[in-house]
C-alpha positions in Angstrom: -61.9 25.8 -24.9 -64.3 22.8 -24.9 -64.6 20.5 -21.9 -65.2 16.9 -22.7 -66.3 14.7 -19.8 -66.7 11.0 -20.7 -68.5 8.7 -18.3 -66.4 5.6 -18.9 -63.2 4.5 -20.5 -64.7 3.5 -23.9 -66.2 7.0 -24.2 -62.9 8.5 -23.3 -61.1 6.6 -26.1 -63.8 7.6 -28.6 -63.4 11.3 -27.6 -59.7 11.1 -27.9 -60.0 9.5 -31.3 -62.4 12.2 -32.4 -60.2 15.0 -30.9 -56.6 13.8 -31.0 -55.3 17.2 -29.7 -57.5 17.0 -26.6 -55.4 17.3 -23.4 -56.3 14.7 -20.8 -56.8 16.0 -17.2 -57.4 14.1 -14.0 -55.6 15.6 -11.0 -54.8 18.7 -13.0 -51.7 19.5 -11.1 -49.6 20.0 -14.2 -52.2 20.9 -16.8 -53.9 23.7 -14.8 -50.6 25.4 -14.0 -49.8 25.5 -17.7 -53.2 26.9 -18.5 -53.2 29.4 -15.7 -49.8 30.8 -16.9 -51.1 30.8 -20.5 -48.3 28.3 -21.5 -51.0 26.1 -23.1 -54.4 26.8 -24.6 -55.8 23.5 -25.9 -59.1 23.5 -27.9 -60.3 20.6 -25.8 -59.8 19.3 -22.3 -60.6 15.7 -21.7 -61.7 15.2 -18.1 -61.0 11.6 -16.9 -61.9 12.2 -13.3 -65.2 10.2 -13.5 -63.5 7.0 -14.7 -63.2 4.9 -11.6 -60.9 2.2 -13.0 -58.1 4.8 -13.4 -58.1 5.3 -9.6 -57.6 1.6 -8.8 -54.7 -0.8 -8.7 -54.2 -4.6 -8.8 -51.3 -6.0 -6.8 -51.8 -9.7 -7.6 -48.9 -11.4 -9.4 -45.3 -10.2 -9.9 -46.4 -6.7 -11.0 -48.6 -3.9 -9.7 -51.0 -2.6 -12.3 -51.4 1.0 -11.2 -54.3 2.9 -12.6 -53.2 6.1 -14.3 -55.0 8.4 -11.9 -54.1 6.7 -8.6 -52.8 9.6 -6.5 -49.4 9.7 -4.9 -50.9 9.7 -1.4 -52.5 6.3 -2.0 -49.2 4.9 -3.2 -47.5 6.1 0.0 -50.3 4.6 2.2 -51.0 1.4 0.4 -48.2 0.3 -1.9 -45.0 1.3 0.0 -44.1 -2.4 0.5 -44.6 -3.5 -3.1 -43.2 -0.3 -4.6 -40.8 1.2 -2.0 -38.8 3.4 -4.4 -41.9 4.9 -5.9 -43.4 5.5 -2.5 -40.2 7.3 -1.5 -40.4 9.5 -4.6 -44.1 10.2 -4.0 -43.2 11.6 -0.5 -41.2 14.3 -2.3 -44.0 15.5 -4.6 -45.3 18.9 -3.9 -47.6 19.5 -0.9 -50.1 17.1 0.7 -52.8 18.7 -1.5 -50.7 17.9 -4.7 -50.0 14.3 -3.5 -53.8 13.8 -3.0 -54.5 14.9 -6.6 -51.4 14.2 -8.7 -50.6 10.8 -10.2 -47.9 8.7 -11.9 -50.0 8.7 -15.1 -50.1 12.5 -15.1 -46.3 12.6 -14.5 -45.8 10.3 -17.4 -48.1 12.3 -19.7 -46.3 15.6 -18.9 -42.9 13.8 -19.5 -40.9 16.5 -17.8 -37.3 15.4 -17.2 -37.8 16.7 -13.6 -40.8 14.5 -12.8 -40.3 12.9 -9.4 -41.7 9.4 -10.3 -39.5 8.8 -13.4 -36.3 7.7 -11.6 -38.2 5.2 -9.5 -40.1 3.8 -12.5 -36.9 3.4 -14.4 -35.2 1.7 -11.5 -38.1 -0.6 -10.6 -38.8 -1.6 -14.2 -42.1 -0.4 -15.5 -44.2 -0.5 -18.6 -46.8 2.1 -19.7 -50.2 0.6 -20.8 -51.3 2.9 -23.6 -54.7 2.4 -25.3 -56.7 3.8 -28.2 -59.7 2.6 -30.1 -57.2 0.7 -32.2 -55.9 -1.4 -29.4 -53.6 -1.7 -26.4 -49.8 -1.7 -26.2 -47.2 -1.9 -23.4 -44.3 0.6 -23.7 -41.1 0.0 -21.6 -40.7 3.1 -19.6 -37.2 3.8 -20.8 -38.7 4.0 -24.4 -41.6 6.2 -23.3 -39.6 9.4 -23.0 -38.7 10.8 -26.4 -37.6 14.4 -25.6 -38.1 17.3 -23.3 -41.8 17.0 -22.3 -42.4 14.6 -25.1 -43.5 11.0 -24.9 -44.2 8.0 -27.2 -48.0 8.2 -27.1 -49.8 8.4 -30.5 -52.2 11.3 -30.8 -55.2 9.1 -30.2 -53.7 7.2 -27.2 -54.3 7.6 -23.5 -52.4 6.1 -20.6 -54.6 3.6 -18.9 -52.2 2.1 -16.3 -48.6 1.6 -15.4 -47.2 -2.0 -14.8 -44.4 -1.9 -12.2 -42.5 -4.9 -11.0 -42.9 -5.5 -7.3 -39.7 -5.0 -5.3 -37.7 -8.2 -4.7 -34.9 -6.2 -3.1 -34.2 -2.8 -1.5 -35.0 0.4 -3.4 -34.0 4.0 -2.7 -34.7 7.5 -4.1 -32.8 10.7 -3.5 -33.6 14.2 -4.7 -31.7 17.5 -4.6 -33.8 20.7 -4.6 -33.3 24.4 -3.8 -35.3 23.9 -0.6 -36.5 21.0 1.5 -40.1 20.7 0.2 -42.5 21.7 -2.6 -39.7 22.1 -5.1 -38.8 20.9 -8.6 -35.8 18.6 -8.6 -32.4 20.1 -9.5 -31.6 16.4 -10.1 -32.8 13.1 -8.7 -31.6 9.5 -8.5 -33.3 6.1 -8.0 -31.8 2.7 -7.5 -33.3 -0.8 -7.1 -31.5 -4.1 -6.4 -33.0 -7.2 -8.1 -31.4 -10.1 -6.3 -33.3 -12.8 -8.1 -31.5 -11.8 -11.4 -28.5 -10.3 -9.6 -29.0 -7.1 -11.5 -29.2 -3.4 -10.6 -31.4 -0.8 -12.2 -31.1 3.0 -11.9 -33.0 6.1 -12.9 -31.8 9.7 -13.2 -34.1 12.7 -13.3 -33.5 16.4 -14.3 -30.0 15.8 -15.5 -30.6 15.1 -19.2 -33.3 16.0 -21.8 -35.3 13.0 -20.7 -35.2 10.7 -17.6 -32.4 8.1 -18.2 -30.9 5.0 -16.8 -27.2 4.8 -16.0 -26.6 1.6 -18.0 -22.8 1.4 -17.8 -23.0 2.0 -14.0 -25.6 -0.8 -13.6 -23.6 -3.3 -15.6 -20.4 -2.4 -13.8 -21.9 -2.7 -10.3 -23.8 -6.0 -11.0 -20.6 -7.6 -12.4 -18.4 -6.3 -9.6 -20.8 -7.6 -6.9 -21.0 -11.0 -8.6 -17.2 -11.3 -9.2 -16.5 -10.4 -5.5 -19.2 -12.8 -4.2 -21.1 -10.0 -2.5 -24.5 -11.2 -3.6 -24.0 -14.4 -1.6 -22.0 -13.1 1.3 -23.8 -9.8 1.9 -20.4 -8.3 2.6 -20.0 -4.5 2.3 -19.4 -3.0 -1.2 -15.7 -2.1 -1.6 -15.2 1.7 -1.6 -13.5 1.6 -4.9 -16.5 -0.1 -6.5 -18.9 2.5 -5.0 -16.7 5.3 -6.3 -16.6 3.9 -9.8 -20.4 3.3 -9.8 -20.9 6.9 -8.8 -18.6 8.2 -11.6 -20.3 6.1 -14.2 -23.7 7.3 -13.0 -22.5 10.9 -13.3 -21.3 10.1 -16.8 -24.8 9.1 -17.9 -26.0 12.7 -17.4 -26.3 15.3 -20.1 -27.5 18.3 -18.1 -27.9 21.9 -18.8 -27.3 25.1 -16.8 -30.5 26.7 -15.7 -31.9 28.8 -12.8 -32.1 25.8 -10.5 -28.5 24.6 -11.0 -25.5 24.3 -13.2 -24.6 21.3 -15.4 -21.4 20.8 -13.4 -23.4 20.8 -10.1 -25.9 18.3 -11.4 -23.2 15.9 -12.5 -21.5 16.1 -9.1 -24.8 15.8 -7.2 -25.8 12.7 -9.2 -22.5 11.1 -8.3 -23.0 11.8 -4.6 -26.6 10.5 -4.7 -25.6 7.4 -6.6 -22.9 6.6 -3.9 -25.2 7.3 -1.0 -28.2 5.4 -2.3 -26.0 2.5 -3.1 -24.9 2.5 0.5 -28.4 2.6 1.7 -29.8 -0.2 -0.4 -26.8 -2.4 0.2 -27.0 -2.0 3.9 -30.6 -3.0 3.8 -29.7 -6.0 1.6 -26.9 -7.1 4.0 -29.5 -7.2 6.7 -31.4 -9.9 4.8 -28.2 -11.9 4.0 -26.2 -11.7 7.2 -23.2 -9.4 7.4 -20.0 -10.7 5.8 -16.5 -9.3 5.6 -15.5 -6.8 3.0 -15.8 -8.3 -0.6 -12.5 -9.0 -2.3 
């Protein structure tokens, strides 16, 4: 196994173009596990740890441009206001050591359906900045996942950054695991309110071959809230609306039975998480609007 260590981004792109099968490594929290367990034996490792710009972010404007190697710990410490859903998800990632090394870019590159950042990225609305010597493109995150541990990157492309909309409303994240910490998700759910457009976005993890949005649930909830005047009044969400939203979210799942949980359990857990996280974000939203009576 050859170890490639470019000094800057242009050198990294050139190395990836010359060796398309080279596996990028920065934090190494996913790649080294696969190598140590002999699940992967690449001919080349492409070390990106010396490229400073990948560890930086820019929060000017409506989006945060998050460098691919910014560790979870820095998101928690410095971007919890702009990206509250992602910060909540970052809190659930591994141990403190993993959070100091692992990154959203690495999570995207691995493209595991159980990756903790994916539901939050889907709910917030994110685009992946992919680059090669041929140029740069932005890939909507919902189009980035193409299969189990597969993504939309071309063989010569690297993830340079992730563009994530700053929160304009409350966001939440919930995860079910077989224990309270340092655990792969049995399933996970993210939700974000976007009051300026009166829309809702969601993200579901570890309950389908790829991370997915619950599109029907989003459309139903946004329409129900608008029809009942809840966006303006800040009144509580009717229980019937919350139940239907939860069922539609569960219906977006396509889970499997595995050692961490059954398909039936995952569907049920997603419904519960959808209902609970909706309650949490709406209670926060009501606090910004004044508390009205129950919507019609």
